[in-house]
C-alpha positions in Angstrom: 17.6 -1.2 1.4 14.4 -3.0 2.9 14.0 -6.0 0.8 10.9 -8.2 0.4 11.8 -11.4 -1.5 9.0 -13.7 -2.7 6.5 -12.9 0.2 3.5 -15.6 0.2 0.8 -15.6 2.6 -2.7 -17.3 2.4 -5.8 -16.7 4.7 -7.8 -19.6 4.1 -8.4 -19.5 0.1 -7.7 -15.8 -0.3 -4.3 -15.2 -1.3 -3.0 -12.0 0.1 1.1 -12.1 -1.4 1.6 -13.7 -4.3 5.8 -13.7 -4.6 5.4 -10.1 -3.5 8.8 -8.5 -4.2 10.2 -5.1 -3.5 13.1 -2.7 -2.7 12.5 0.0 -0.4 15.4 2.5 0.2 15.1 3.9 3.9 14.7 7.9 3.1 11.6 6.9 0.8 8.5 8.6 1.4 5.5 5.8 0.0 1.9 5.7 0.3 0.8 2.1 0.4 -2.4 1.8 -1.6 -4.6 -1.1 -2.3 -8.3 -1.9 -2.0 -9.8 -3.3 1.2 -8.7 -6.9 1.6 -5.4 -6.6 -0.2 -3.2 -6.9 2.7 -1.9 -3.0 3.5 -1.9 -3.5 7.1 -0.8 -7.2 6.8 2.3 -6.2 5.0 3.3 -3.4 7.6 2.9 -6.2 10.3 5.2 -8.5 8.4 7.6 -5.9 7.8 7.7 -5.3 11.7 7.7 -8.9 12.3 4.4 -9.3 13.9 3.1 -11.2 11.2 4.1 -14.9 10.2 4.3 -15.6 6.5 4.0 -19.0 4.7 7.4 -18.6 3.1 9.6 -15.4 1.9 12.0 -13.1 3.6 12.1 -9.7 4.8 15.6 -8.1 5.3 17.1 -4.8 6.3 20.4 -3.6 8.2 19.9 -4.6 11.8 21.7 -1.3 12.5 18.8 0.6 11.2 15.9 1.1 13.4 12.5 0.6 12.2 9.4 2.3 13.9 6.0 0.6 13.4 2.4 2.2 14.7 -0.8 -0.1 14.1 -4.1 1.1 13.9 -5.1 0.7 17.3 -2.9 0.2 20.4 -3.9 -0.3 23.9 -1.8 2.1 26.2 -1.7 0.9 29.9 0.3 3.8 32.1 -0.2 5.1 35.4 2.4 7.8 34.4 1.2 11.3 33.1 1.4 12.2 29.4 4.8 13.7 29.4 6.6 11.1 31.3 5.0 8.5 29.1 6.3 10.1 26.4 9.7 10.8 27.5 10.0 6.9 28.7 11.2 6.5 25.0 14.7 7.4 26.5 14.7 4.6 29.0 18.3 4.4 28.5 19.0 7.7 30.1 16.6 7.1 32.8 18.2 3.7 33.8 21.4 5.5 33.8 20.1 8.1 35.9 18.6 5.9 38.2 21.7 3.7 38.8 23.9 6.9 39.1 21.8 8.0 42.1 21.9 4.5 43.6 26.0 4.6 43.2 26.1 8.1 45.1 24.0 6.6 48.1 26.1 3.4 48.0 29.7 5.7 48.0 28.3 7.9 50.6 28.0 4.8 52.7 31.9 4.4 53.3 32.3 1.0 51.8 35.5 -0.7 51.9 38.1 0.5 49.9 38.2 -2.4 47.3 34.7 -2.2 46.8 34.9 1.7 46.9 37.1 1.4 44.1 34.8 -0.7 42.0 31.9 1.4 42.5 33.8 4.6 41.8 35.0 3.0 38.6 31.2 2.4 37.4 30.4 5.9 38.8 32.7 7.4 36.4 31.3 5.3 33.6 27.9 6.3 33.9 28.5 10.0 34.6 30.4 9.8 31.1 27.4 8.3 29.4 25.1 10.2 30.8 27.1 13.1 29.6 27.0 12.3 26.2 23.4 12.2 26.3 21.5 15.9 25.4 19.1 16.0 28.0 17.9 19.3 27.0 17.3 18.3 23.5 15.5 15.3 24.5 13.1 17.4 26.9 12.6 20.2 24.4 11.8 17.7 21.5 9.4 16.0 23.9 7.6 19.0 24.5 7.7 20.0 20.8 5.9 16.8 19.5 3.3 16.6 22.3 2.5 20.2 21.6 2.1 19.7 18.0 -0.1 16.7 18.5 -2.4 18.9 20.8 -1.2 18.2 24.2 -0.9 21.7 26.2 0.8 22.3 29.6 -2.1 21.3 31.6 -2.7 17.9 29.6 0.8 16.8 29.8 0.4 16.3 33.3 -2.7 14.4 32.6 -2.6 10.8 33.7 -2.5 8.6 30.5 -5.0 6.3 32.0 -7.9 9.0 32.0 -7.5 9.7 28.4 -9.7 8.9 25.5 -8.4 6.0 23.1 -7.9 9.0 20.6 -5.6 10.9 22.5 -4.0 7.6 24.0 -3.2 6.9 20.1 -1.4 10.5 19.9 0.8 9.3 23.0 1.8 6.2 21.5 2.4 8.1 18.2 4.5 10.6 19.9 6.7 8.1 21.4 7.3 6.7 18.1 8.5 9.5 16.5 10.7 10.3 19.6 12.2 7.0 19.1 13.9 8.9 16.0 13.9 5.6 13.8 15.5 5.4 10.4 12.2 4.0 8.6 8.3 4.0 9.9 5.8 1.9 9.1 2.4 4.1 9.8 -1.3 2.2 9.5 -3.9 5.0 9.7 -2.1 7.6 11.8 -4.2 10.3 11.0 -7.4 8.5 12.5 -7.4 10.3 15.7 -5.9 14.0 14.7 -8.1 16.8 14.3 -7.3 19.0 11.0 -5.2 21.4 13.1 -2.9 18.1 14.5 -2.9 16.7 10.9 -1.5 19.8 9.4 1.0 19.7 11.8 1.9 16.0 11.4 1.8 16.4 7.7 4.8 19.4 7.7 6.6 17.1 10.3 6.6 14.2 7.6 7.6 16.5 4.9 10.5 17.6 7.0 11.6 14.6 8.0 14.8 13.1 6.8 13.5 9.2 7.7 11.4 7.4 5.1 8.1 5.5 5.4 5.7 3.4 4.2 2.2 5.0 5.1 -1.3 3.2 4.7 -3.9 6.2 4.9 -7.3 7.0 3.4 -6.4 10.8 3.3 -5.6 12.2 0.1 -4.6 15.4 1.1 -1.7 13.2 3.0 -1.0 10.7 -0.4 -0.6 14.1 -2.4 1.7 16.0 -0.2 3.4 13.6 2.2 4.3 10.9 -0.3 6.6 11.0 -3.0 6.0 7.6 -4.5 3.1 5.2 -4.4 3.1 1.1 -4.1 0.1 -0.4 -4.6 -1.1 -4.0 -3.8 -3.1 -5.8 -6.2 -3.7 -9.4 -6.9 -0.9 -10.3 -4.3 1.7 -8.4 -6.1 3.4 -5.1 -5.3 3.6 -2.4 -8.1 5.3 1.0 -7.5 4.7 4.6 -9.0 7.5 7.0 -9.2 5.0 10.1 -8.0 2.4 11.3 -5.6 -1.3 10.3 -5.6 -2.4 12.3 -8.6 0.4 11.0 -10.8 -0.5 7.5 -9.7 -4.2 7.9 -10.8 -3.2 9.2 -14.0 -0.8 6.2 -14.6 -3.2 3.9 -13.7 -5.8 5.4 -16.4 -3.3 5.1 -18.9 -2.2 1.6 -17.7 -5.5 0.4 -18.2 -6.3 1.6 -21.5 -3.1 -0.1 -22.7 -4.2 -3.5 -21.1 -7.6 -3.2 -22.4 -6.3 -2.9 -26.1 -3.9 -5.8 -25.5 -6.5 -8.1 -24.1 -8.9 -7.0 -27.0 -6.3 -8.3 -29.3 -5.2 -11.2 -27.2 -9.0 -12.4 -27.3 -9.3 -12.4 -30.6 -5.9 -14.5 -31.3 -7.3 -16.9 -29.0 -10.6 -16.8 -30.6 -9.0 -17.2 -34.0 -6.8 -20.2 -32.7 -9.8 -22.2 -31.1 -11.8 -21.8 -34.4 -8.9 -23.1 -36.7 -8.5 -26.3 -33.8 -12.0 -26.8 -34.1 -12.0 -26.9 -37.8 -9.0 -29.2 -38.1 -9.3 -31.4 -35.3 -10.5 -34.6 -36.8 -8.3 -34.2 -39.9 -5.4 -36.2 -39.8 -3.1 -34.0 -42.2 -3.7 -31.1 -39.7 -3.0 -32.9 -36.3 0.4 -31.5 -36.0 -0.9 -27.8 -36.6 -3.6 -28.6 -33.9 -1.3 -30.0 -31.4 1.0 -26.9 -32.3 -2.0 -24.4 -31.4 -3.0 -26.0 -28.5 0.2 -26.0 -26.6 0.5 -22.2 -27.8 -2.7 -21.6 -25.9 -1.6 -23.5 -23.0 1.6 -21.5 -22.9 0.2 -18.2 -23.3 0.2 -15.8 -20.6 -3.5 -14.1 -20.1 -3.8 -10.8 -19.5 -5.5 -9.7 -16.5 -7.5 -7.0 -15.8 -8.8 -5.7 -12.2 -12.4 -5.5 -12.5 -13.6 -1.6 -12.6 -15.2 -0.2 -9.5 -18.8 0.8 -9.8 -19.8 3.8 -11.8 -21.2 6.7 -9.7 -24.4 7.8 -10.7 -27.0 10.1 -8.8 -30.5 11.3 -9.6 -31.3 13.8 -6.8 -34.8 15.1 -7.1 -35.4 18.9 -6.8 -34.8 19.9 -3.2 -37.8 21.7 -1.4 -37.2 25.2 -1.2 -36.5 26.8 2.4 -36.7 30.2 3.6 -33.4 32.3 3.2 -32.1 31.9 6.7 -31.9 28.2 7.4 -30.4 28.2 10.8 -30.0 30.9 13.1 -27.6 30.4 16.4 -27.7 33.3 18.7 -25.4 33.7 21.7 -25.3 30.0 22.8 -22.8 29.1 25.5 -21.9 25.9 26.8 -20.1 24.2 29.8 -19.7 20.9 31.5 -19.6 21.8 35.2 -16.8 24.3 35.7 -15.3 23.7 32.0 -16.6 26.0 29.7 -16.4 25.1 26.3 -17.5 27.8 24.3 -19.4 31.3 24.9 -21.5 33.8 23.0 -21.7 31.6 19.4 -23.7 33.4 17.1 -24.4 32.6 13.3 -26.4 32.5 10.6 -26.5 29.8 7.9 -28.0 30.9 4.7 -29.9 28.9 2.1 -27.5 26.8 -0.3 -24.4 27.0 2.1 -22.2 24.1 2.5 -20.6 24.9 5.8 -17.7 23.3 7.5 -17.7 23.4 11.1 -14.1 23.3 12.3 -12.3 23.6 15.9 -9.6 21.7 17.6 -10.5 18.3 19.6 -12.0 19.2 22.9 -13.0 22.7 21.7 -16.8 21.6 21.4 -17.8 20.9 17.7 -19.5 17.9 18.7 -21.3 19.4 21.6 -22.4 22.2 19.3 -23.7 20.2 16.8 -25.6 18.1 19.6 -27.0 21.2 20.4 -28.3 21.9 17.0 -29.8 18.5 16.4 -31.4 18.9 20.0 -29.8 15.8 21.4 -28.3 18.2 24.2 -30.4 20.6 26.2 -29.5 24.7 25.6 -27.5 26.2 28.6 -27.9 29.8 27.2 -29.0 31.5 24.0 -31.2 29.7 21.5 -31.1 28.0 18.0 -33.9 28.3 15.6 -34.5 26.4 12.1 -35.5 28.9 9.2 -39.2 28.4 7.1 -39.8 25.3 5.5 -36.4 23.7 6.7 -36.6 20.0 6.9 -33.2 18.4 8.6 -31.7 15.3 8.4 -29.0 13.8 10.8 -25.8 11.7 10.2 -24.2 10.5 13.7 -20.9 9.8 14.0 -21.8 6.2 15.7 -24.1 4.6 13.3 -24.0 1.2 15.7 -26.7 3.3 17.7 -28.9 4.3 15.0 -29.0 1.4 12.5 -31.1 -1.7 13.5 -28.5 -4.7 13.6 -31.1 -7.3 12.4 -32.2 -5.6 9.3 -30.7 -6.3 5.9 -28.9 -3.4 4.2 -32.1 -3.0 1.8 -34.6 -3.1 4.4 -32.9 -0.4 6.5 -33.1 2.0 3.7 -36.7 0.9 2.7 -37.9 1.6 6.5 -36.7 4.8 6.4 -37.3 6.0 3.1 -41.1 4.3 2.5 -42.1 6.8 -0.4 -38.8 6.0 -2.4 -39.3 3.3 -5.1 -37.1 0.2 -4.5 -35.4 0.6 -7.6 -34.2 4.0 -6.8 -32.7 2.8 -3.4 -31.2 -0.2 -5.2 -29.6 1.9 -7.6 -28.1 4.5 -4.8 -27.0 1.3 -2.5 -25.2 0.3 -5.7 -23.6 3.8 -6.2 -22.6 3.7 -2.8 -20.8 -0.3 -3.4 -23.7 -2.2 -2.1 -24.7 -4.3 -5.0 -26.0 -7.4 -6.1 -26.6 -9.9 -3.0 -24.6 -7.5 -0.7 -28.0 -5.6 -0.1 -29.0 -8.5 1.8 -26.2 -8.6 4.3 -27.5 -8.1 8.0 -26.2 -4.5 9.5 -24.6 -6.1 12.3 -22.4 -8.0 9.7 -20.7 -4.7 8.4 -17.7 -2.9 9.2 -17.7 0.8 10.3 -17.1 1.9 6.7 -20.1 0.1 5.3 -22.3 1.2 8.2 -21.7 4.7 7.3 -22.3 4.1 3.5 -26.0 2.7 4.4 -26.6 5.7 6.7 -25.5 8.0 4.1 -27.9 6.5 1.5 -30.7 6.8 3.8 -29.7 10.4 4.7 -29.8 11.4 0.9 -33.0 9.9 0.2 -34.9 11.3 2.8 -35.7 14.3 0.8 -34.2 16.9 3.1 -33.2 20.2 2.6 -30.6 20.6 5.6 -28.3 17.9 6.0 -26.0 18.1 9.4 -23.2 15.2 9.0 -21.2 14.4 11.9 -17.8 13.0 10.6 -19.4 11.4 7.3 -16.1 9.9 5.9 -15.0 8.1 9.3 -14.0 4.8 8.4 -14.6 5.2 4.7 -11.8 4.3 1.8 -10.6 6.6 -0.5 -13.1 5.1 -3.5 -16.0 5.3 -1.0 -15.1 9.1 -0.3 -14.9 9.9 -3.5 -18.4 8.4 -4.1 -19.6 10.6 -0.9 -18.0 13.4 -2.5 -19.5 13.4 -5.6 -23.0 12.9 -3.8 -22.7 16.0 -1.7 -21.2 18.4 -4.6 -24.4 17.5 -6.4 -26.5 18.1 -3.5 -28.5 21.5 -4.0 -29.8 21.7 -0.6 -27.9 23.2 2.8 -25.6 21.7 4.6 -23.4 21.7 7.9 -20.6 19.3 7.9 -18.0 18.1 10.5 -14.9 16.6 9.3 -11.3 16.1 9.9 -10.6 15.8 6.2 -8.7 18.3 4.3 -9.2 17.4 0.9 -12.8 16.5 1.4 -13.8 19.9 3.3 -11.7 21.7 0.4 -14.0 20.2 -2.2 -17.5 20.3 -0.5 -17.7 23.4 1.8 -18.3 26.9 0.5 -17.9 28.4 3.6 -16.3 27.8 6.9 -17.2 28.3 10.5 -14.7 28.4 13.1 -15.6 27.5 16.8 -13.6 29.2 19.5 -14.0 29.7 23.3 -15.4 33.3 22.2 -17.7 32.2 19.8 -18.2 31.6 16.2 -16.6 32.8 13.4 -18.0 32.2 9.5 -15.9 32.9 6.5 -16.9 32.8 3.0 -14.9 30.4 0.9 -13.1 27.0 0.6 -10.7 25.9 3.3 -7.4 26.7 1.9 -8.7 30.3 1.2 -9.4 30.1 5.1 -6.0 28.6 6.1 -4.3 31.3 4.3 -6.5 34.0 5.9 -5.7 32.5 9.3 -1.8 32.4 8.5 -2.0 36.3 7.7 -3.7 37.2 10.6 -1.6 35.3 12.9 1.2 37.5 11.5 -0.1 40.7 10.8 3.3 42.6 10.6 4.6 39.9 8.1 1.1 40.1 6.1 1.6 44.3 5.8 5.0 43.5 4.6 3.8 40.9 2.3 0.9 43.3 1.0 3.9 45.8 0.2 5.9 43.2 -1.6 2.9 42.1 -3.5 1.9 45.4 -4.8 5.5 46.4 -5.8 6.0 43.3 -7.8 2.7 43.1 -9.2 3.7 44.2 -12.7 6.7 41.9 -12.6 4.4 39.0 -11.6 1.9 39.8 -14.5 4.8 40.0 -17.1 6.5 36.5 -15.8 2.8 34.9 -15.9 2.5 36.2 -19.6 5.9 34.4 -20.3 4.7 31.3 -18.8 1.4 31.5 -20.3 2.9 31.4 -23.8 5.1 28.8 -23.1 2.2 26.7 -21.6 0.5 27.1 -25.0 3.2 25.7 -26.6 3.5 22.8 -24.4 -0.1 22.3 -25.0 0.0 22.2 -28.5 3.1 19.8 -28.5 1.1 17.5 -25.7 -1.9 17.3 -28.1 0.5 15.8 -31.1 2.0 13.2 -28.9 -1.4 12.4 -27.6 -2.6 11.9 -31.3 0.7 9.9 -32.0 0.2 7.8 -28.7 -3.3 6.8 -29.7 -2.5 5.8 -32.8 0.4 3.5 -31.9 -1.9 2.1 -29.3 -4.0 0.8 -32.0 -1.0 -0.2 -33.9 0.6 -2.3 -30.8 -2.9 -4.0 -30.4 -3.3 -4.8 -34.1 0.0 -6.4 -34.8 0.3 -8.3 -31.6 2.2 -11.6 -32.3 3.5 -10.1 -35.7 7.1 -9.1 -36.5 6.1 -5.4 -36.5 4.8 -5.7 -33.1 8.3 -5.1 -31.2 8.7 -2.2 -33.4 5.5 -0.2 -32.7 5.8 -0.9 -28.8 9.1 0.6 -28.7 8.0 3.8 -30.5 5.0 3.6 -28.0 7.5 3.6 -25.1 9.5 6.3 -26.5 6.2 8.5 -27.0 5.1 7.7 -23.6 8.3 8.9 -22.2 7.9 12.5 -24.3 4.4 12.7 -23.4 5.3 12.0 -19.8 8.0 14.8 -19.8 5.9 17.1 -21.5 3.1 16.6 -18.5 5.7 17.1 -16.1 7.0 20.5 -17.7 3.7 21.6 -18.1 2.8 21.1 -14.1 5.9 22.7 -13.1 4.8 25.9 -15.2 1.1 25.8 -13.9 2.5 25.7 -10.5 4.6 28.6 -10.9 1.3 30.7 -12.3 
């Protein structure tokens, strides 16, 4: 077990950890959540031994190997990608080098005593090398590098010539090749494209090791994490389920706390009123002192303030022509390197299109050709009638004015929009009160993205071109943006590496390949299923035959399951009604003899309700 015992840490006046405790098994796959500033990255650093604590201890079996991936690493290496990744097997490499040295010395015909000593060492080195499975290590290095997006050519490329994002992939490959017992991942998907993320997700799901995973990617929290650990007010709390389970538990927990706090506030007010009434009566002095002591000892119920409510009021979008954008036989190359050719597509009014392709295929190049930032080499790109576009760039530091305040930046970009509406939108995007007076240069990357998105959404454009709008955004900020784009009535092209975000926004997928553009109607997961079937045509034909042959059987099974679902729904409805009544009874009887009885009943009903909900989920998945 990995034991975190009474961890305490302060940064100035800010409490990061307050007697934080946790016990983690080495095979547990845990998503680490918390609002910005709660110490997620700090906790990973502390476990990895790279963050000093004020007090407390972290203990684990020293025979177990921990692997740690920080958000950013500077990788300096003159080796090529493959050799750098394979360098994790340094013990084997050292032995191989020693073998060669010993062979050279033995070939020199040394004195008998010295030759015997070298021969003994040589036999030992050969024995240790023989225990190392070289073929497996080489194949595993190839497999992981290929999974992370490297091909035969790029594996031979010097690491020092790679971008920061691709260097981080090499760092991740080396970490995975270490075959640690437990991993600490801090935003490991930041530099991965959609295809590589899917490979990494499957890698994690198949792995026998456990991990603490910090990510703002809901797709990973749903599918790669069996449990959630949340940091809040310096403490760590565990939830035995994925992200959806955690969200539901948090909602239920908040309702219970609100009910209990309401009752506690009433009790405090009652006691304070009695104290004030009888404070100066000698005959009541003992009672007053007793009540004052009770109030001093009372452990106040604290509730984390809710995040701002999202509220958008979009005006009507100006109607454009039916064809919003026409791309006709566009090709592009940088020198002798051709990115893509014969790219053609038509974007129709109202479509929300996700543009996808592996990194390096030319998504950003095509995006920049559409926005006019790059000149066309071949083909044409035309906007339709009455189209008014607005662009969102990846790097907002280049387009925002650093000395502007948040409010002034948006006012300058949207002079016709009333200030009250601008403040309302900024509030929805988590800029409330005095935060609108912060200077742009004081903002984090995520905050700058939120300012830029408010500018885009208020420009009254009917065609949005968004290049990685979710970069640097946490889960809540992504949810705000998601709701805004879902409500937007215009047309959109979106570039993103966030599976969940694309799935919930896009109504069509536009895939860029070296041979051109291919447009698919439908959501992202439908597209993935189609691609999977097309990649295995023979298997697809067989699957179709099986589907046809078992259609009636499946229909009957679904009917049976539907009947069970209806019965469970009726049971859940009754339990929820019972649960609601008991919540009120617990709140109304706080501090009385009946409180414990109602609390036990509430816990029992809560357990029955959770079990019924789990059974419902399992049956629903079968359908």
